[in-house]
Every structure is written in structure tokens, then in C-alpha cells.
C-alpha positions as a Markdown table, in Angstrom:
| # | Residue | x | y | z |
|---|---|---|---|---|
| 1 | Met | 23.8 | -42.8 | 11.0 |
| 2 | Glu | 20.6 | -40.7 | 10.6 |
| 3 | Val | 19.7 | -38.7 | 13.7 |
| 4 | Arg | 16.3 | -39.6 | 15.0 |
| 5 | Ser | 13.9 | -37.2 | 16.8 |
| 6 | Ile | 13.1 | -38.7 | 20.3 |
| 7 | Val | 10.3 | -36.9 | 22.0 |
| 8 | Ile | 9.3 | -37.5 | 25.7 |
| 9 | Ile | 6.1 | -36.2 | 27.0 |
| 10 | Gly | 6.5 | -35.7 | 30.8 |
| 11 | Asn | 9.4 | -34.4 | 32.8 |
| 12 | Gly | 9.1 | -36.5 | 36.0 |
| 13 | Ile | 11.5 | -39.1 | 37.2 |
| 14 | Ser | 10.6 | -41.6 | 34.4 |
| 15 | Gly | 10.9 | -39.2 | 31.5 |
| 16 | Ile | 14.0 | -37.5 | 32.7 |
| 17 | Thr | 15.7 | -40.8 | 33.5 |
| 18 | Ala | 14.9 | -42.0 | 30.0 |
| 19 | Ala | 16.3 | -38.8 | 28.5 |
| 20 | Arg | 19.5 | -38.9 | 30.6 |
| 21 | His | 20.2 | -42.6 | 29.7 |
| 22 | Ile | 19.4 | -42.2 | 26.1 |
| 23 | Arg | 21.9 | -39.3 | 25.9 |
| 24 | Lys | 24.5 | -41.5 | 27.5 |
| 25 | Arg | 24.0 | -44.1 | 24.8 |
| 26 | Cys | 23.4 | -42.2 | 21.6 |
| 27 | Asp | 23.4 | -38.8 | 19.8 |
| 28 | Asp | 19.8 | -38.6 | 18.7 |
| 29 | Ala | 17.9 | -35.4 | 19.2 |
| 30 | Ile | 16.0 | -35.4 | 22.5 |
| 31 | Thr | 13.2 | -33.1 | 23.4 |
| 32 | Val | 11.3 | -33.2 | 26.8 |
| 33 | Ile | 7.9 | -31.6 | 26.9 |
| 34 | Ser | 6.0 | -30.7 | 30.0 |
| 35 | Ala | 3.1 | -28.3 | 30.6 |
| 36 | Glu | 3.7 | -28.4 | 34.4 |
| 37 | Ser | 7.1 | -26.9 | 34.6 |
| 38 | Glu | 10.1 | -26.1 | 32.4 |
| 39 | His | 12.6 | -28.1 | 34.6 |
| 40 | Phe | 12.5 | -31.5 | 36.3 |
| 41 | Phe | 11.9 | -31.3 | 40.0 |
| 42 | Ser | 11.6 | -33.7 | 42.9 |
| 43 | Arg | 7.8 | -34.1 | 43.3 |
| 44 | Thr | 8.2 | -35.8 | 46.8 |
| 45 | Ala | 9.8 | -32.5 | 48.0 |
| 46 | Leu | 7.0 | -30.2 | 47.1 |
| 47 | Met | 5.6 | -30.3 | 50.7 |
| 48 | Tyr | 8.8 | -28.9 | 52.0 |
| 49 | Ile | 8.4 | -25.7 | 50.0 |
| 50 | Tyr | 5.0 | -25.1 | 51.6 |
| 51 | Met | 6.6 | -25.9 | 55.0 |
| 52 | Gly | 9.2 | -23.2 | 54.4 |
| 53 | Gln | 12.1 | -25.7 | 54.6 |
| 54 | Met | 13.0 | -25.4 | 50.9 |
| 55 | Lys | 12.6 | -23.1 | 47.8 |
| 56 | Tyr | 11.7 | -24.4 | 44.4 |
| 57 | Ala | 15.4 | -24.0 | 43.3 |
| 58 | His | 16.3 | -26.5 | 45.9 |
| 59 | Ile | 14.2 | -29.3 | 44.6 |
| 60 | Lys | 15.6 | -29.3 | 41.2 |
| 61 | Pro | 18.3 | -32.0 | 41.1 |
| 62 | Tyr | 20.1 | -30.5 | 38.2 |
| 63 | Glu | 21.3 | -27.0 | 37.5 |
| 64 | Asp | 19.5 | -25.2 | 34.7 |
| 65 | Arg | 22.6 | -25.4 | 32.5 |
| 66 | Phe | 22.7 | -29.2 | 32.6 |
| 67 | Trp | 20.1 | -29.6 | 29.9 |
| 68 | Glu | 21.9 | -27.5 | 27.2 |
| 69 | Lys | 25.2 | -29.1 | 28.2 |
| 70 | Asn | 23.7 | -32.6 | 27.6 |
| 71 | Arg | 21.8 | -31.5 | 24.5 |
| 72 | Ile | 18.4 | -32.2 | 25.9 |
| 73 | Ser | 15.9 | -29.7 | 24.7 |
| 74 | Leu | 13.1 | -28.6 | 27.1 |
| 75 | Arg | 9.8 | -27.4 | 25.9 |
| 76 | Asn | 7.3 | -26.0 | 28.4 |
| 77 | Ala | 4.1 | -26.5 | 26.5 |
| 78 | Arg | 0.8 | -28.5 | 26.4 |
| 79 | Val | 0.4 | -31.3 | 23.9 |
| 80 | Ala | -3.2 | -31.2 | 22.7 |
| 81 | Glu | -3.2 | -34.1 | 20.3 |
| 82 | Val | -1.1 | -37.0 | 19.1 |
| 83 | Asp | -1.3 | -38.4 | 15.6 |
| 84 | Phe | 0.3 | -41.8 | 15.8 |
| 85 | Glu | -0.2 | -42.6 | 12.1 |
| 86 | Glu | 1.7 | -39.4 | 11.0 |
| 87 | Arg | 4.0 | -39.3 | 14.0 |
| 88 | Asn | 3.1 | -35.8 | 14.8 |
| 89 | Leu | 2.2 | -33.8 | 17.9 |
| 90 | Ser | -0.1 | -30.8 | 17.9 |
| 91 | Phe | 0.2 | -28.2 | 20.8 |
| 92 | Ser | -2.4 | -26.1 | 22.3 |
| 93 | Asp | -0.9 | -23.0 | 20.8 |
| 94 | Gly | -1.4 | -24.4 | 17.3 |
| 95 | Ser | 2.2 | -25.5 | 16.6 |
| 96 | Thr | 3.2 | -29.0 | 15.7 |
| 97 | Met | 6.2 | -31.3 | 16.1 |
| 98 | Glu | 7.2 | -34.5 | 14.4 |
| 99 | Tyr | 8.8 | -37.5 | 16.1 |
| 100 | Asp | 10.5 | -40.8 | 15.3 |
| 101 | Val | 10.3 | -42.2 | 18.7 |
| 102 | Leu | 7.7 | -41.1 | 21.3 |
| 103 | Ile | 8.0 | -41.9 | 25.0 |
| 104 | Leu | 4.8 | -41.2 | 27.0 |
| 105 | Ala | 5.6 | -40.4 | 30.7 |
| 106 | Thr | 2.5 | -38.4 | 31.5 |
| 107 | Gly | 2.2 | -39.4 | 35.2 |
| 108 | Ser | -0.8 | -39.4 | 37.4 |
| 109 | Ser | -3.8 | -37.3 | 38.3 |
| 110 | Ser | -5.7 | -37.0 | 41.6 |
| 111 | Asn | -8.8 | -39.2 | 42.0 |
| 112 | Arg | -12.1 | -37.4 | 42.0 |
| 113 | Phe | -15.2 | -39.6 | 42.5 |
| 114 | Gly | -17.9 | -37.1 | 41.4 |
| 115 | Trp | -18.5 | -35.7 | 44.9 |
| 116 | Pro | -20.9 | -32.7 | 44.8 |
| 117 | Gly | -18.9 | -29.6 | 45.1 |
| 118 | Gln | -15.5 | -31.1 | 44.3 |
| 119 | Asp | -14.8 | -28.3 | 41.8 |
| 120 | Phe | -15.4 | -25.4 | 44.1 |
| 121 | Lys | -12.6 | -23.0 | 44.9 |
| 122 | Gly | -10.4 | -24.2 | 47.8 |
| 123 | Val | -10.9 | -27.9 | 46.8 |
| 124 | Gln | -8.0 | -29.7 | 45.3 |
| 125 | Gly | -5.5 | -32.6 | 45.2 |
| 126 | Leu | -1.9 | -32.5 | 45.8 |
| 127 | Tyr | 0.2 | -33.8 | 42.9 |
| 128 | Ser | 1.5 | -31.0 | 40.7 |
| 129 | Leu | 3.4 | -27.8 | 41.1 |
| 130 | Gln | 0.1 | -26.0 | 40.2 |
| 131 | Asn | -1.6 | -27.8 | 43.2 |
| 132 | Leu | 1.2 | -26.4 | 45.5 |
| 133 | Glu | 0.6 | -22.9 | 44.2 |
| 134 | Ser | -3.1 | -23.1 | 44.7 |
| 135 | Met | -2.7 | -24.6 | 48.1 |
| 136 | Glu | -0.4 | -21.7 | 49.1 |
| 137 | Arg | -3.0 | -19.2 | 47.9 |
| 138 | Asp | -6.1 | -21.0 | 49.2 |
| 139 | Thr | -5.0 | -21.7 | 52.7 |
| 140 | Gln | -4.0 | -18.1 | 53.6 |
| 141 | Gly | -5.8 | -17.1 | 56.9 |
| 142 | Ile | -8.3 | -20.1 | 56.9 |
| 143 | Gly | -9.8 | -21.5 | 60.2 |
| 144 | Arg | -9.9 | -25.2 | 59.2 |
| 145 | Ala | -9.1 | -27.7 | 56.6 |
| 146 | Val | -10.6 | -31.1 | 55.9 |
| 147 | Ile | -8.6 | -33.8 | 54.1 |
| 148 | Val | -10.4 | -36.7 | 52.3 |
| 149 | Gly | -8.8 | -40.0 | 51.8 |
| 150 | Gly | -6.2 | -41.9 | 54.0 |
| 151 | Gly | -3.0 | -42.5 | 52.1 |
| 152 | Leu | 0.5 | -41.1 | 51.8 |
| 153 | Ile | -0.6 | -37.9 | 50.0 |
| 154 | Gly | -3.1 | -37.2 | 52.8 |
| 155 | Ile | -0.5 | -37.6 | 55.4 |
| 156 | Glu | 1.8 | -35.1 | 53.5 |
| 157 | Met | -1.0 | -32.6 | 53.3 |
| 158 | Ala | -1.9 | -32.9 | 56.9 |
| 159 | Glu | 1.7 | -32.3 | 58.0 |
| 160 | Met | 2.0 | -29.3 | 55.6 |
| 161 | Leu | -1.1 | -27.7 | 57.2 |
| 162 | Ala | -0.1 | -28.6 | 60.7 |
| 163 | Thr | 3.2 | -26.7 | 60.3 |
| 164 | Arg | 1.0 | -23.5 | 59.8 |
| 165 | Arg | -1.1 | -24.3 | 62.7 |
| 166 | Ile | -4.2 | -24.8 | 60.6 |
| 167 | Pro | -6.6 | -27.2 | 62.3 |
| 168 | Val | -7.1 | -30.3 | 60.2 |
| 169 | Thr | -9.9 | -32.9 | 60.2 |
| 170 | Phe | -8.9 | -36.1 | 58.4 |
| 171 | Leu | -11.6 | -38.3 | 56.9 |
| 172 | Val | -10.9 | -41.9 | 56.2 |
| 173 | Arg | -13.5 | -44.3 | 55.1 |
| 174 | Glu | -11.7 | -47.4 | 56.2 |
| 175 | Glu | -11.7 | -48.7 | 59.9 |
| 176 | Gly | -8.0 | -48.3 | 60.2 |
| 177 | Phe | -5.6 | -45.9 | 58.6 |
| 178 | Trp | -4.2 | -47.3 | 55.3 |
| 179 | Asn | -5.4 | -50.7 | 56.3 |
| 180 | Asn | -5.5 | -51.9 | 52.9 |
| 181 | Val | -1.7 | -51.7 | 52.8 |
| 182 | Leu | -0.6 | -52.1 | 56.5 |
| 183 | Pro | -1.3 | -54.9 | 58.8 |
| 184 | Lys | -3.4 | -54.1 | 61.9 |
| 185 | Glu | -0.5 | -53.4 | 64.2 |
| 186 | Glu | 1.2 | -51.0 | 61.8 |
| 187 | Ser | -2.1 | -49.3 | 61.0 |
| 188 | Asp | -2.9 | -48.8 | 64.7 |
| 189 | Met | 0.6 | -47.4 | 65.3 |
| 190 | Val | 0.1 | -44.9 | 62.5 |
| 191 | Thr | -3.3 | -43.9 | 63.7 |
| 192 | Arg | -2.0 | -43.2 | 67.1 |
| 193 | His | 0.9 | -41.2 | 65.7 |
| 194 | Ile | -1.3 | -39.1 | 63.5 |
| 195 | Arg | -3.6 | -38.2 | 66.4 |
| 196 | Ser | -0.6 | -37.4 | 68.7 |
| 197 | His | 0.2 | -34.6 | 66.2 |
| 198 | His | -3.2 | -33.1 | 66.9 |
| 199 | Ile | -5.0 | -34.1 | 63.8 |
| 200 | Asp | -8.7 | -34.8 | 64.1 |
| 201 | Leu | -8.6 | -38.2 | 62.4 |
| 202 | Arg | -12.1 | -39.6 | 61.7 |
| 203 | Leu | -12.1 | -43.4 | 60.7 |
| 204 | Ser | -15.0 | -45.0 | 59.1 |
| 205 | Thr | -16.1 | -41.6 | 57.8 |
| 206 | Glu | -17.0 | -40.8 | 54.2 |
| 207 | Leu | -17.5 | -37.5 | 52.3 |
| 208 | Lys | -21.1 | -36.9 | 50.9 |
| 209 | Glu | -20.7 | -33.5 | 49.6 |
| 210 | Ile | -18.9 | -30.1 | 49.7 |
| 211 | Thr | -20.8 | -26.9 | 50.2 |
| 212 | Ala | -19.8 | -23.4 | 49.2 |
| 213 | Asp | -20.3 | -19.8 | 50.2 |
| 214 | Glu | -21.9 | -17.1 | 48.0 |
| 215 | Gly | -18.5 | -16.6 | 46.2 |
| 216 | Gly | -18.2 | -20.3 | 45.3 |
| 217 | Arg | -15.5 | -21.2 | 47.8 |
| 218 | Ala | -15.7 | -24.2 | 50.0 |
| 219 | Arg | -17.3 | -23.5 | 53.3 |
| 220 | Ala | -18.1 | -27.0 | 54.7 |
| 221 | Val | -18.0 | -30.8 | 54.1 |
| 222 | Val | -21.0 | -33.1 | 54.9 |
| 223 | Thr | -20.3 | -36.6 | 55.7 |
| 224 | Thr | -22.5 | -39.6 | 54.8 |
| 225 | Ala | -23.6 | -39.6 | 58.4 |
| 226 | Gly | -25.0 | -36.1 | 57.9 |
| 227 | Glu | -22.4 | -34.2 | 60.0 |
| 228 | Glu | -21.4 | -30.8 | 58.7 |
| 229 | Ile | -17.8 | -29.8 | 59.3 |
| 230 | Pro | -17.1 | -26.1 | 58.6 |
| 231 | Cys | -13.8 | -25.5 | 56.6 |
| 232 | Gln | -12.4 | -23.2 | 54.0 |
| 233 | Phe | -10.1 | -25.7 | 52.3 |
| 234 | Val | -10.7 | -29.3 | 51.2 |
| 235 | Gly | -7.8 | -31.7 | 50.2 |
| 236 | Leu | -9.0 | -34.6 | 48.0 |
| 237 | Thr | -6.2 | -37.2 | 48.5 |
| 238 | Ala | -8.0 | -40.4 | 47.7 |
| 239 | Gly | -5.3 | -41.8 | 45.6 |
| 240 | Val | -4.2 | -41.1 | 42.0 |
| 241 | His | -4.9 | -42.7 | 38.6 |
| 242 | Pro | -2.8 | -42.9 | 35.4 |
| 243 | Asn | -3.0 | -39.6 | 33.5 |
| 244 | Ile | -4.0 | -40.9 | 30.0 |
| 245 | Asp | -6.5 | -38.2 | 28.8 |
| 246 | Leu | -4.2 | -37.2 | 26.0 |
| 247 | Val | -4.4 | -40.6 | 24.4 |
| 248 | Lys | -8.0 | -41.6 | 25.0 |
| 249 | Asn | -10.0 | -42.2 | 21.9 |
| 250 | Thr | -6.8 | -42.9 | 19.8 |
| 251 | Pro | -5.4 | -46.0 | 18.3 |
| 252 | Leu | -3.1 | -46.5 | 21.3 |
| 253 | Glu | -4.5 | -49.3 | 23.5 |
| 254 | Thr | -5.4 | -48.3 | 27.1 |
| 255 | Asp | -7.2 | -49.7 | 30.1 |
| 256 | Arg | -6.8 | -48.0 | 33.4 |
| 257 | Gly | -3.3 | -47.0 | 32.1 |
| 258 | Ile | -1.4 | -47.2 | 28.8 |
| 259 | Leu | -0.9 | -50.8 | 28.1 |
| 260 | Val | 2.7 | -51.9 | 27.6 |
| 261 | Asp | 4.5 | -55.2 | 27.2 |
| 262 | Ser | 7.7 | -56.3 | 29.1 |
| 263 | Phe | 9.8 | -53.9 | 27.0 |
| 264 | Leu | 7.4 | -51.0 | 27.8 |
| 265 | Arg | 6.3 | -51.0 | 24.2 |
| 266 | Thr | 2.7 | -49.9 | 23.4 |
| 267 | Asn | 0.8 | -51.3 | 20.4 |
| 268 | Met | 1.9 | -48.4 | 18.2 |
| 269 | Pro | 5.3 | -48.5 | 16.5 |
| 270 | Asp | 8.2 | -46.7 | 18.2 |
| 271 | Val | 5.9 | -45.5 | 21.0 |
| 272 | Tyr | 6.7 | -46.4 | 24.6 |
| 273 | Ala | 5.0 | -45.6 | 27.9 |
| 274 | Leu | 6.6 | -45.6 | 31.4 |
| 275 | Gly | 6.1 | -44.4 | 35.0 |
| 276 | Asp | 2.6 | -43.8 | 36.6 |
| 277 | Cys | 0.8 | -43.9 | 33.3 |
| 278 | Ala | 2.0 | -47.4 | 32.2 |
| 279 | Gln | -0.1 | -50.5 | 32.8 |
| 280 | His | 1.8 | -53.8 | 32.3 |
| 281 | Arg | -0.2 | -56.3 | 30.3 |
| 282 | Glu | 1.5 | -59.2 | 32.0 |
| 283 | Pro | 3.0 | -58.0 | 35.3 |
| 284 | Gln | 5.6 | -60.1 | 37.0 |
| 285 | Ala | 4.5 | -62.5 | 39.8 |
| 286 | Gly | 3.6 | -60.6 | 42.9 |
| 287 | Arg | 3.7 | -57.1 | 41.2 |
| 288 | Ala | 0.8 | -54.9 | 40.4 |
| 289 | Ser | 0.0 | -53.9 | 36.7 |
| 290 | Ile | 0.4 | -50.2 | 37.7 |
| 291 | Glu | 3.2 | -49.3 | 40.1 |
| 292 | Gln | 3.2 | -45.6 | 40.9 |
| 293 | Val | 6.4 | -45.2 | 42.9 |
| 294 | Trp | 9.6 | -43.3 | 42.4 |
| 295 | Tyr | 12.1 | -46.2 | 42.0 |
| 296 | Thr | 10.0 | -48.1 | 39.4 |
| 297 | Gly | 9.7 | -45.0 | 37.4 |
| 298 | Arg | 13.5 | -44.6 | 37.4 |
| 299 | Ile | 14.0 | -48.3 | 36.5 |
| 300 | Met | 11.5 | -48.0 | 33.6 |
| 301 | Gly | 13.3 | -44.9 | 32.3 |
| 302 | Glu | 16.6 | -46.8 | 32.2 |
| 303 | Thr | 14.9 | -49.8 | 30.6 |
| 304 | Val | 13.4 | -47.8 | 27.8 |
| 305 | Ala | 16.6 | -45.9 | 27.1 |
| 306 | Ala | 18.4 | -49.2 | 26.4 |
| 307 | Thr | 15.7 | -50.5 | 24.2 |
| 308 | Val | 15.4 | -47.3 | 22.2 |
| 309 | Cys | 19.2 | -47.3 | 21.7 |
| 310 | Gly | 19.3 | -50.7 | 20.1 |
| 311 | Glu | 19.7 | -52.9 | 23.2 |
| 312 | Pro | 16.2 | -54.5 | 23.9 |
| 313 | Thr | 15.8 | -54.8 | 27.6 |
| 314 | Ala | 12.9 | -56.2 | 29.5 |
| 315 | Tyr | 11.7 | -54.4 | 32.6 |
| 316 | Arg | 12.9 | -56.0 | 35.8 |
| 317 | Pro | 12.0 | -54.1 | 38.9 |
| 318 | Gly | 13.5 | -56.6 | 41.4 |
| 319 | Ile | 12.3 | -57.0 | 45.0 |
| 320 | Trp | 9.5 | -54.6 | 45.8 |
| 321 | Phe | 10.3 | -51.9 | 48.3 |
| 322 | Asn | 8.9 | -48.5 | 49.3 |
| 323 | Ser | 9.4 | -45.9 | 52.0 |
| 324 | Ala | 7.4 | -43.1 | 53.4 |
| 325 | Lys | 7.0 | -40.8 | 56.4 |
| 326 | Phe | 4.1 | -40.3 | 58.7 |
| 327 | Phe | 5.0 | -36.9 | 60.2 |
| 328 | Asp | 8.2 | -37.9 | 61.9 |
| 329 | Met | 7.7 | -41.7 | 61.8 |
| 330 | Glu | 9.7 | -43.3 | 59.1 |
| 331 | Tyr | 8.3 | -46.4 | 57.2 |
| 332 | Gln | 10.1 | -48.9 | 55.0 |
| 333 | Thr | 8.7 | -52.0 | 53.4 |
| 334 | Tyr | 10.6 | -54.8 | 51.5 |
| 335 | Gly | 9.3 | -57.8 | 49.7 |
| 336 | Thr | 5.8 | -59.2 | 50.5 |
| 337 | Val | 4.0 | -57.8 | 53.5 |
| 338 | Pro | 0.3 | -58.2 | 52.9 |
| 339 | Ala | -2.3 | -56.2 | 54.9 |
| 340 | Gln | -4.1 | -59.5 | 55.7 |
| 341 | Pro | -2.3 | -62.8 | 56.5 |
| 342 | Arg | -2.0 | -65.2 | 53.5 |
| 343 | Gln | -2.2 | -68.9 | 53.4 |
| 344 | Gly | 1.3 | -70.4 | 53.6 |
| 345 | Ser | 3.0 | -67.5 | 55.2 |
| 346 | Asp | 3.3 | -66.2 | 58.8 |
| 347 | Ser | 4.9 | -63.2 | 60.5 |
| 348 | Leu | 6.6 | -62.0 | 63.6 |
| 349 | Trp | 5.8 | -58.5 | 65.0 |
| 350 | Trp | 7.9 | -56.7 | 67.5 |
| 351 | Glu | 6.8 | -53.3 | 69.0 |
| 352 | His | 8.8 | -51.1 | 71.3 |
| 353 | Pro | 7.1 | -50.0 | 74.6 |
| 354 | Asn | 7.1 | -46.5 | 73.4 |
| 355 | Gly | 4.6 | -47.4 | 70.7 |
| 356 | Lys | 6.5 | -45.6 | 68.0 |
| 357 | Gln | 8.8 | -48.3 | 66.6 |
| 358 | Gly | 8.0 | -51.7 | 65.2 |
| 359 | Leu | 9.4 | -54.4 | 63.1 |
| 360 | Arg | 7.5 | -57.1 | 61.2 |
| 361 | Ile | 9.2 | -60.1 | 59.5 |
| 362 | Val | 7.0 | -62.2 | 57.1 |
| 363 | Phe | 8.2 | -65.7 | 56.4 |
| 364 | Asp | 7.1 | -68.9 | 54.6 |
| 365 | Ser | 5.3 | -71.2 | 57.1 |
| 366 | Arg | 6.8 | -74.4 | 55.9 |
| 367 | Thr | 10.4 | -73.5 | 54.9 |
| 368 | Lys | 10.8 | -70.4 | 57.2 |
| 369 | Ala | 12.4 | -68.4 | 54.3 |
| 370 | Val | 12.0 | -64.7 | 54.9 |
| 371 | Leu | 9.5 | -63.1 | 52.5 |
| 372 | Gly | 9.3 | -59.4 | 53.6 |
| 373 | Phe | 9.9 | -56.7 | 56.2 |
| 374 | Asn | 8.0 | -53.7 | 57.6 |
| 375 | Ala | 10.1 | -51.2 | 59.6 |
| 376 | Met | 8.2 | -48.5 | 61.5 |
| 377 | Gly | 10.1 | -45.8 | 63.1 |
| 378 | Ile | 13.5 | -47.5 | 62.5 |
| 379 | Arg | 15.8 | -47.8 | 59.5 |
| 380 | Leu | 16.8 | -51.0 | 57.8 |
| 381 | Arg | 19.7 | -51.3 | 55.3 |
| 382 | His | 18.2 | -51.9 | 51.9 |
| 383 | Thr | 20.9 | -54.0 | 50.4 |
| 384 | Val | 20.8 | -56.5 | 53.3 |
| 385 | Cys | 17.0 | -56.9 | 53.3 |
| 386 | Asp | 16.9 | -57.3 | 49.6 |
| 387 | Gln | 19.7 | -60.0 | 49.7 |
| 388 | Trp | 17.8 | -61.9 | 52.5 |
| 389 | Ile | 14.6 | -62.0 | 50.6 |
| 390 | Arg | 16.2 | -62.7 | 47.2 |
| 391 | Glu | 18.2 | -65.7 | 48.7 |
| 392 | Gly | 15.3 | -67.0 | 50.9 |
| 393 | Ala | 17.3 | -66.6 | 54.1 |
| 394 | His | 16.0 | -68.7 | 57.0 |
| 395 | Leu | 14.0 | -66.8 | 59.7 |
| 396 | Asp | 16.5 | -68.0 | 62.5 |
| 397 | Gln | 19.5 | -66.6 | 60.4 |
| 398 | Val | 17.8 | -63.3 | 59.9 |
| 399 | Ile | 16.9 | -62.8 | 63.6 |
| 400 | Lys | 20.3 | -63.8 | 64.7 |
| 401 | Asn | 22.0 | -61.3 | 62.3 |
| 402 | Leu | 19.4 | -58.4 | 62.5 |
| 403 | Lys | 22.3 | -56.0 | 63.5 |
| 404 | Gln | 23.5 | -56.4 | 59.8 |
| 405 | Ala | 20.3 | -54.7 | 58.6 |
| 406 | Asp | 20.5 | -51.8 | 61.3 |
| 407 | Phe | 20.7 | -48.5 | 59.5 |
| 408 | Asn | 19.8 | -46.3 | 62.4 |
| 409 | Pro | 22.2 | -43.4 | 63.3 |
| 410 | Glu | 24.3 | -44.2 | 66.4 |
| 411 | Phe | 22.5 | -41.8 | 68.7 |
| 412 | Thr | 18.9 | -42.3 | 67.5 |
| 413 | Pro | 16.6 | -41.9 | 70.4 |
| 414 | Phe | 15.1 | -45.3 | 71.5 |
| 415 | Ala | 17.3 | -47.0 | 68.8 |
| 416 | Val | 16.6 | -50.7 | 68.5 |
| 417 | Arg | 19.2 | -52.8 | 70.3 |
| 418 | Tyr | 19.8 | -56.3 | 68.8 |
């Protein structure tokens, strides 16, 4: 059988999972290309390097020898252009590469909304390894930082800066922190927790512009209310968007992301897209067309690998789940937990008197079948929650057997007692 050239652009969780599973299934030549780094690393662990808890070597899941051993070629280079008709890549250094199968896993880019001053020195997002390096450089010896945008990346950046005792002002345009995702009780709990860590959290506050000193470095932000907040570093963390600049103005069909079918195929032959950059033409019921979370990227990588190797497999992400951390408060969500109540469903909310732990159970108003869970400051067992939601377990049954879902260490302070 003729050996194909399979090229993957992007070495995040999606691209690397695809590469690993293709290698398990076939002997085709595999090349992974990334301009960000030579080796795959855990993006969610970048913050711990800045905080001094890890080094870069610690966040690489595989030893450097893994790639040669598994015959996966790595190329640290920037692709400048893709010729889909000729199946050819052009690099910024002038070199070219042909492919038989192309997998686009180009990830995300930080949102920028055209704020005046957003390109000044000391103004950045937090997504890439290069962002970490510039943050390390530009926060040395500063007096204050301002973070714009209330989401998980903003929380990470606030925690990073707080470990270096850099005062932080956090601007969030919504009335409650992450209240487009969290119900009011959870949002209020997170708001209190952020402020308990001495973060100057400003709700209902928007950025108007960033001003600079004579050297072109950020010196202050100005809010839409006209307040000037002096600072020397500005973190723009108002979300991310699919990184599709490489394929704009090409025959590849795009919208907000690269459009794919249920098999993650694009409109071009033998070209696939997966991970943060992919947009599903027909997302499954209850799922977003773009899902930028770690586990969906991993599933997409496995899915594409099977299809590329002759076993066409549709993308099936299963029951939605996600997890995060607000400083030292852990958060887990399973199934459907809308920020605002929906017709036909109801929920129970329990909160510990300490104000740092809570549990929400969402259920069908008519049948009492459990639809979702939010866990704040406590840990639930994924397999149990997933099974209850999948089987439509009755609310009474779930409450009676909550101990089965308890995943807290035995001596956790203020552990929930069922």
C-alpha cells in the first residue's frame, strides 16, 4: 500500500491526539507543524510556570524522544499559505511541502475588539507560549495590572499576578462574574471568592481605551465611565475566537470557524479541521457549533484518526462537561445547567454556610429526570454524574445516592456530608 503524507498544522491537544491515533492505526508518514513550539505542551499548565510551580519541561506530557520513536516528524515553522488545489503548503521561509491528507488544528486567538491602545507594549492576551514569555518580561517591577474580560482566562491571569503580589484591577462588563455561563448563586459565590483574594473586581465596567507613556508602553486604562486607572500591564481576556487567518480568502469554507460536517471533513477533499478552529455545520442537540475545551479537542483527534485510516467515524462528544478553578475554588459542570432558568426545567441549589461550597442539580420539571450538575468547591465523580444524566435518573434517586458521586478526599476541609 502506498504511504501517504499526512500533515497536521497545530500541535495542541487536537492535532497531537490525531497524530498519535493515526500512528496506532497505520504506517503513513505523519508531520506535525507548529510555529508556536517544537513540542506539544499542556496549555492549561502555562500559568504554573509563571507562578514558579513548574518549568516548561514539566508541562510536556511526552519525552522528546517519544516523537522519533513513534515516527511522528515535528516541524517548528510557520505556514504562510495553503494551496488546496495543488495540495501544497508554503512556509514563511520560502520552502514548500506537499500533502495527501491535511488536518487543520490551528487553535484559537485572543479576542481584540478594536480598543484604542490595544497594540501598546504591555498589552496582551494569554493563550500561547509567546504570551507567557511576554507576560514574564512585561510584568517585572510593575505597580499595577488591569485585566479586561470576565472569563476563565482572566481568572488565571489574576491568580498568576497575585502570586507575585502585583495589585490587580479586574474589569468585567457584566453585572455578575461569568453570569452568561453561571446561574446567579454560583456567579455571586465566585465574585465573593475573587474579592477575598484581594482582587479589585469591578463589575458593570467596560474598557474605553488604553493610554501609553512616551515609550509606547501602557500607562493607564480609561473606562467608559471616564475613570482612569493607572497601570503598566493590561491583560485582554475577553474570550477567544477560532484562529482561521491562514485559510481566509481560500476555497475552504469558513464562518466564525472552519466549517466541518459530522466527520470533521471540510468542503475540500482530504482536508479536515478539529479543535478550537472547527465549526460544526450541524451541531448535535444542545451543543454549540464551536466548543473550545480540552476534552472535545481530544475526542475530535481520535475521531479524525479513525476516519483518515479508513474507518469513517462521526464525532460524538457525549454528555457535556467542563471543569475549572477560580483561585482555589474548584468548579465542575455536567450536562445542561443554563445561566437562566429554562421552561420545562427546574433546579435545586445547596450552599454551605461557609459560602465556598455549593451544589446545583437541574432536573426536568415534569418527569424529575436529572439534566445537569454544577459543583462549586466540591468534587463529583464524572462517571456517576454522566450515567445519571444519560439514563435520566429521577431526582429523588440522585439525592438519595449522592454519596456515590462524592469524589472529595477523605480529609477535605468542610467536606460535604451526605
